[in-house]
Backbone as ProteinMPNN parsed JSONL, in Angstrom:
{"seq_chain_A": "MNAIDHIFTKGRINLLKVGFIGSNMSHGEQASNGCFTVEEMILAVYSRGIALIKTKISYGFITAVGLDYKEIKNLYPVNIEVACYNGSKNSTINRLAKSVKTFVKRLQV", "coords_chain_A": {"N_chain_A": [[-22.828, 9.928, 8.995], [-21.09, 10.52, 10.868], [-22.586, 10.67, 13.169], [-23.792, 8.276, 13.146], [-21.66, 7.01, 14.444], [-21.091, 8.464, 16.818], [-23.907, 7.801, 18.259], [-23.26, 4.914, 18.288], [-20.939, 4.863, 20.138], [-21.144, 6.732, 22.216], [-23.172, 5.207, 23.531], [-25.94, 5.374, 23.058], [-27.302, 3.575, 21.588], [-27.717, 0.496, 22.427], [-25.517, -1.491, 21.648], [-22.698, -1.557, 21.237], [-19.996, -0.088, 23.132], [-17.707, 1.117, 21.828], [-14.748, 3.175, 20.207], [-13.981, 3.124, 17.86], [-16.128, 2.386, 16.22], [-17.61, 3.251, 12.792], [-15.554, 4.431, 11.997], [-14.51, 4.27, 9.28], [-15.061, 5.837, 6.628], [-16.05, 5.061, 3.97], [-18.318, 3.093, 4.022], [-20.55, 4.723, 4.878], [-20.585, 6.708, 2.449], [-20.793, 4.545, 0.493], [-23.956, 3.884, 1.315], [-24.947, 6.437, 0.902], [-24.47, 6.389, -1.772], [-26.153, 4.545, -2.608], [-25.245, 2.021, -2.666], [-25.511, 0.505, -0.659], [-27.91, -0.222, 2.009], [-29.317, 2.206, 4.685], [-29.543, 0.637, 7.052], [-28.008, -1.441, 6.035], [-25.5, 0.133, 5.997], [-25.285, 0.315, 8.757], [-25.153, -2.432, 9.851], [-22.619, -3.032, 8.692], [-20.844, -1.599, 9.687], [-21.056, -2.137, 12.556], [-20.635, -4.831, 12.608], [-17.49, -4.841, 11.381], [-16.774, -3.639, 13.715], [-17.279, -5.58, 15.733], [-15.702, -7.75, 14.767], [-13.058, -6.535, 15.115], [-12.892, -6.716, 17.576], [-13.09, -8.833, 18.673], [-11.093, -10.557, 16.908], [-7.719, -11.448, 17.448], [-5.099, -9.361, 17.48], [-2.429, -7.511, 17.024], [-2.194, -4.034, 17.789], [-2.092, -1.526, 15.681], [-1.045, 1.647, 14.4], [-1.619, 4.487, 12.657], [-0.207, 7.132, 10.64], [-0.016, 10.607, 9.278], [2.702, 12.271, 7.866], [4.8, 14.967, 7.426], [6.131, 14.621, 5.253], [7.414, 13.644, 1.791], [7.484, 10.74, 0.078], [10.19, 10.381, -1.524], [11.504, 11.759, 0.343], [11.413, 10.465, 3.131], [11.681, 7.736, 2.309], [14.253, 6.513, 2.849], [14.734, 7.068, 5.67], [13.06, 5.67, 7.353], [12.301, 2.9, 9.678], [12.551, -1.032, 9.189], [10.272, -2.132, 9.948], [8.062, -0.131, 9.518], [6.003, 1.081, 7.326], [5.176, 3.098, 4.483], [2.231, 3.891, 3.891], [0.574, 5.433, 2.241], [0.954, 7.452, -0.637], [0.603, 10.971, -0.275], [0.758, 13.199, -1.091], [3.016, 16.007, -2.637], [4.789, 16.714, -0.055], [3.474, 14.981, 1.562], [2.83, 11.875, 3.429], [1.556, 8.931, 4.355], [1.985, 6.735, 7.119], [2.233, 3.377, 8.543], [1.935, 0.707, 10.796], [3.063, -1.348, 13.632], [1.502, -0.007, 16.578], [3.619, 0.76, 18.76], [5.837, 0.94, 17.039], [5.28, 3.095, 14.961], [4.896, 5.163, 16.69], [7.243, 5.676, 18.045], [8.879, 6.365, 15.763], [7.706, 8.496, 15.057], [8.216, 10.539, 17.044], [11.276, 10.586, 16.802], [11.497, 11.628, 14.285], [10.298, 13.937, 14.983], [12.212, 15.546, 16.307]], "CA_chain_A": [[-21.774, 9.093, 9.551], [-20.975, 11.014, 12.68], [-24.131, 10.225, 13.961], [-24.016, 6.997, 13.839], [-20.691, 6.894, 15.54], [-21.748, 9.035, 18.055], [-24.845, 6.959, 18.736], [-22.661, 3.892, 19.089], [-20.005, 5.26, 20.818], [-21.923, 7.154, 23.715], [-24.221, 4.172, 24.143], [-27.619, 5.436, 23.04], [-27.73, 2.37, 21.148], [-26.79, -0.819, 23.556], [-25.263, -2.334, 20.796], [-21.253, -1.937, 21.507], [-19.788, 0.992, 23.463], [-16.306, 1.41, 21.627], [-14.283, 4.48, 20.003], [-13.485, 3.128, 16.32], [-17.168, 2.149, 15.222], [-17.86, 4.125, 12.087], [-14.202, 5.315, 11.329], [-14.535, 4.133, 7.809], [-15.957, 6.81, 5.814], [-16.646, 4.315, 2.929], [-19.699, 2.941, 4.761], [-21.69, 6.053, 4.27], [-20.672, 6.808, 1.163], [-21.694, 3.278, -0.104], [-25.053, 4.487, 1.835], [-25.582, 7.513, -0.062], [-24.606, 6.491, -3.477], [-27.023, 3.522, -3.037], [-24.694, 0.769, -2.528], [-25.818, 0.245, 0.916], [-28.946, 1.048, 2.615], [-28.86, 2.728, 5.901], [-29.545, -0.379, 7.581], [-26.932, -2.668, 5.668], [-24.307, 0.204, 6.335], [-24.834, 0.204, 10.259], [-24.645, -3.684, 10.288], [-21.151, -3.343, 8.203], [-20.269, -0.798, 10.761], [-21.301, -3.03, 13.574], [-19.853, -5.904, 12.083], [-16.351, -4.601, 11.548], [-16.188, -3.176, 15.295], [-17.256, -6.982, 16.442], [-14.974, -8.455, 14.126], [-12.0, -5.905, 15.787], [-12.723, -6.99, 19.222], [-12.932, -10.522, 18.618], [-9.745, -10.989, 16.278], [-6.377, -11.192, 18.393], [-4.417, -8.535, 16.395], [-1.673, -6.302, 17.26], [-2.286, -2.775, 18.076], [-1.699, -0.305, 14.683], [-1.35, 3.02, 14.374], [-1.333, 5.148, 11.208], [-0.244, 9.033, 10.881], [0.391, 11.406, 8.343], [3.749, 12.635, 8.263], [4.842, 15.974, 6.546], [7.639, 14.192, 3.969], [7.216, 13.185, 0.762], [8.146, 9.408, -0.408], [11.514, 10.267, -1.717], [12.285, 12.288, 1.957], [10.953, 9.52, 4.246], [11.942, 6.496, 2.316], [15.57, 6.349, 3.641], [14.645, 6.964, 7.081], [11.601, 4.818, 8.397], [12.963, 1.5, 9.924], [11.526, -2.001, 8.377], [8.972, -2.679, 10.784], [7.171, 0.708, 8.959], [5.838, 1.286, 5.643], [4.598, 3.93, 3.849], [0.72, 3.393, 3.182], [-0.116, 6.233, 1.128], [1.686, 8.828, -0.783], [-0.463, 11.764, -0.275], [1.24, 14.377, -2.323], [4.369, 16.324, -2.521], [5.141, 17.053, 1.163], [2.704, 14.252, 2.614], [2.799, 10.554, 3.189], [0.867, 8.207, 5.495], [2.712, 5.819, 7.899], [1.357, 2.593, 9.4], [2.441, -0.392, 11.561], [2.908, -1.235, 14.971], [1.995, 1.476, 17.046], [4.281, 1.342, 19.319], [7.095, 1.466, 16.181], [5.367, 4.408, 14.764], [5.242, 6.372, 17.346], [8.659, 5.898, 18.265], [9.355, 7.128, 14.49], [7.384, 9.883, 14.797], [9.261, 11.143, 18.004], [12.368, 10.35, 16.232], [11.162, 12.894, 13.432], [10.014, 15.691, 15.774], [13.753, 15.973, 16.923]], "C_chain_A": [[-21.171, 9.118, 10.679], [-21.679, 10.439, 13.539], [-23.843, 9.312, 14.054], [-23.004, 6.479, 14.724], [-21.19, 7.399, 16.486], [-22.922, 8.273, 18.62], [-23.82, 5.741, 18.938], [-21.72, 3.932, 20.059], [-20.352, 5.98, 22.166], [-23.071, 6.333, 24.126], [-25.504, 4.707, 23.819], [-28.196, 4.318, 22.125], [-27.249, 1.281, 21.801], [-26.537, -1.898, 22.646], [-23.585, -2.461, 21.282], [-20.801, -0.021, 21.707], [-18.191, 0.898, 23.257], [-16.355, 2.667, 20.858], [-14.092, 4.263, 18.29], [-14.856, 2.695, 15.423], [-17.065, 3.343, 14.231], [-16.473, 4.921, 11.592], [-14.2, 5.025, 9.799], [-15.448, 4.844, 7.286], [-16.88, 5.777, 4.698], [-17.876, 3.801, 3.045], [-20.762, 4.045, 4.381], [-21.634, 6.517, 3.253], [-21.376, 5.675, 0.449], [-23.567, 3.59, 0.243], [-25.889, 5.562, 0.605], [-25.296, 7.334, -1.657], [-25.733, 5.113, -3.932], [-26.719, 2.13, -2.938], [-25.035, -0.389, -1.703], [-27.002, 0.79, 1.338], [-28.297, 1.626, 4.145], [-28.677, 1.737, 6.807], [-28.577, -1.446, 7.477], [-25.408, -1.614, 6.391], [-24.221, 0.254, 7.851], [-24.681, -1.17, 10.401], [-23.246, -3.65, 10.102], [-20.341, -2.602, 9.16], [-20.048, -1.791, 11.81], [-20.384, -4.075, 13.446], [-18.271, -5.803, 12.103], [-15.779, -4.394, 12.812], [-16.215, -4.627, 16.068], [-16.005, -8.089, 15.878], [-13.156, -7.652, 14.721], [-11.564, -6.455, 16.971], [-12.559, -8.453, 19.186], [-11.554, -11.35, 18.001], [-8.576, -10.672, 17.294], [-5.625, -11.122, 17.204], [-3.92, -7.624, 17.202], [-2.407, -5.201, 17.036], [-1.682, -1.978, 16.796], [-1.795, 0.795, 14.517], [-0.598, 3.274, 12.777], [-1.555, 6.735, 11.381], [0.303, 9.494, 9.44], [1.457, 11.73, 8.648], [4.149, 13.717, 6.973], [6.194, 15.816, 5.535], [6.972, 13.28, 2.949], [8.025, 11.753, 0.77], [9.935, 9.259, -0.685], [12.279, 10.527, -0.449], [12.395, 10.96, 2.829], [11.81, 7.947, 3.834], [13.106, 5.569, 2.685], [15.661, 6.617, 5.085], [13.634, 6.188, 7.689], [12.503, 3.428, 8.755], [11.847, 0.19, 9.536], [10.641, -2.333, 8.639], [8.048, -1.072, 10.799], [6.94, 0.712, 7.664], [4.905, 2.225, 5.348], [3.053, 3.434, 3.27], [0.185, 3.934, 2.207], [0.689, 7.347, 0.838], [0.428, 9.918, -1.313], [-0.02, 13.19, -1.122], [2.423, 14.871, -1.907], [4.984, 16.575, -1.123], [4.261, 16.175, 2.386], [2.495, 12.903, 2.5], [2.303, 9.828, 4.289], [1.912, 7.003, 5.617], [1.825, 4.954, 8.569], [2.142, 1.474, 10.131], [2.074, -0.76, 12.79], [2.467, -0.294, 15.728], [2.901, 1.89, 17.889], [5.611, 2.033, 18.175], [6.791, 2.734, 15.429], [5.339, 5.07, 15.307], [6.363, 6.443, 17.883], [9.561, 6.66, 16.898], [9.043, 8.127, 14.484], [8.166, 10.874, 15.769], [10.706, 11.663, 17.254], [12.279, 11.807, 15.004], [11.038, 14.338, 14.084], [11.25, 16.729, 16.363], [14.507, 16.94, 16.344]], "O_chain_A": [[-20.784, 8.183, 11.379], [-21.343, 9.79, 14.53], [-23.457, 9.049, 15.193], [-23.262, 5.673, 15.618], [-21.891, 6.649, 17.165], [-22.747, 8.126, 19.83], [-23.545, 5.659, 20.135], [-21.672, 3.0, 20.861], [-19.707, 5.677, 23.17], [-23.863, 6.724, 24.984], [-26.334, 4.294, 24.629], [-29.407, 4.18, 21.95], [-26.033, 1.165, 21.648], [-27.097, -2.993, 22.705], [-23.254, -3.566, 21.712], [-21.06, 0.927, 20.965], [-17.438, 0.664, 24.202], [-17.402, 3.292, 20.691], [-14.072, 5.247, 17.55], [-14.807, 2.638, 14.194], [-16.529, 4.377, 14.63], [-16.49, 5.92, 10.873], [-13.705, 5.947, 9.15], [-16.636, 4.555, 7.433], [-18.109, 5.753, 4.636], [-18.639, 4.047, 2.112], [-21.675, 3.944, 3.561], [-22.724, 6.903, 2.832], [-22.446, 5.86, -0.131], [-24.354, 3.472, -0.696], [-26.867, 5.485, -0.138], [-25.802, 8.004, -2.557], [-26.055, 4.757, -5.066], [-27.529, 1.211, -3.057], [-24.946, -1.608, -1.851], [-27.278, 1.979, 1.177], [-27.15, 1.498, 4.574], [-27.646, 1.821, 7.474], [-28.273, -2.214, 8.39], [-24.503, -2.134, 7.043], [-23.077, 0.238, 8.307], [-23.865, -1.353, 11.304], [-22.516, -4.083, 10.993], [-19.198, -2.98, 9.421], [-18.925, -2.273, 11.964], [-19.398, -4.163, 14.178], [-17.689, -6.631, 12.804], [-14.65, -4.769, 13.129], [-15.351, -4.885, 16.906], [-15.543, -9.03, 16.523], [-12.163, -8.376, 14.655], [-10.421, -6.658, 17.38], [-11.707, -9.033, 19.859], [-11.083, -12.403, 18.43], [-8.593, -9.605, 17.906], [-5.407, -11.945, 16.314], [-4.601, -6.966, 17.988], [-3.269, -5.239, 16.158], [-0.485, -1.764, 16.986], [-2.976, 1.137, 14.451], [0.29, 2.749, 12.105], [-2.458, 7.387, 11.906], [0.941, 8.783, 8.664], [1.625, 11.615, 9.862], [3.904, 13.449, 5.796], [7.004, 16.677, 5.19], [6.172, 12.379, 3.201], [9.081, 11.642, 1.393], [10.705, 8.403, -0.25], [13.29, 9.924, -0.089], [13.495, 10.51, 3.148], [12.376, 7.212, 4.643], [13.079, 4.344, 2.809], [16.716, 6.363, 5.665], [13.606, 6.308, 8.914], [13.365, 3.046, 7.963], [10.623, 0.32, 9.563], [9.917, -2.898, 7.819], [7.429, -0.756, 11.816], [7.8, 0.297, 6.888], [3.821, 2.203, 5.931], [2.894, 2.683, 2.308], [-0.521, 3.364, 1.375], [1.11, 8.122, 1.697], [-0.353, 9.824, -2.26], [-0.78, 14.001, -1.652], [2.979, 14.364, -0.932], [6.196, 16.644, -1.326], [4.245, 16.413, 3.594], [1.945, 12.562, 1.453], [2.751, 10.231, 5.362], [2.507, 6.439, 4.699], [0.817, 5.384, 9.129], [3.331, 1.536, 9.818], [0.913, -0.586, 13.161], [3.233, 0.661, 15.592], [3.169, 3.087, 17.988], [6.177, 3.119, 18.301], [7.725, 3.495, 15.176], [5.751, 6.115, 14.803], [6.573, 7.569, 18.334], [10.597, 7.318, 17.001], [9.789, 8.978, 14.001], [8.689, 11.896, 15.327], [11.103, 12.825, 17.171], [13.015, 12.793, 15.047], [11.512, 15.434, 13.785], [11.312, 17.915, 16.686], [15.611, 17.224, 16.809]]}, "name": "protein", "num_of_chains": 1, "seq": "MNAIDHIFTKGRINLLKVGFIGSNMSHGEQASNGCFTVEEMILAVYSRGIALIKTKISYGFITAVGLDYKEIKNLYPVNIEVACYNGSKNSTINRLAKSVKTFVKRLQV"}
């Protein structure tokens, strides 16, 4: 998958020069377990990139935080959510980039 990402983002295949193509490893996993052919995987990743470019969406941000859900649930503002409980000392938060980055800076103090 990293090779696919490298080829697209470095412009070696003149399809699309952006940094987010290939960020979802599930496409590579689907190709390796037979759900996708390699060609279908490349098309899926490419289509995802095109959809992200053409869709008028707000830029989001996701990051892991070294706090479990019980510790973080009373700290984060309403415009952020816990996307994933990763373990006893790790949660993933997401939402609008500005909100998440501001919250992370507040946690670092």
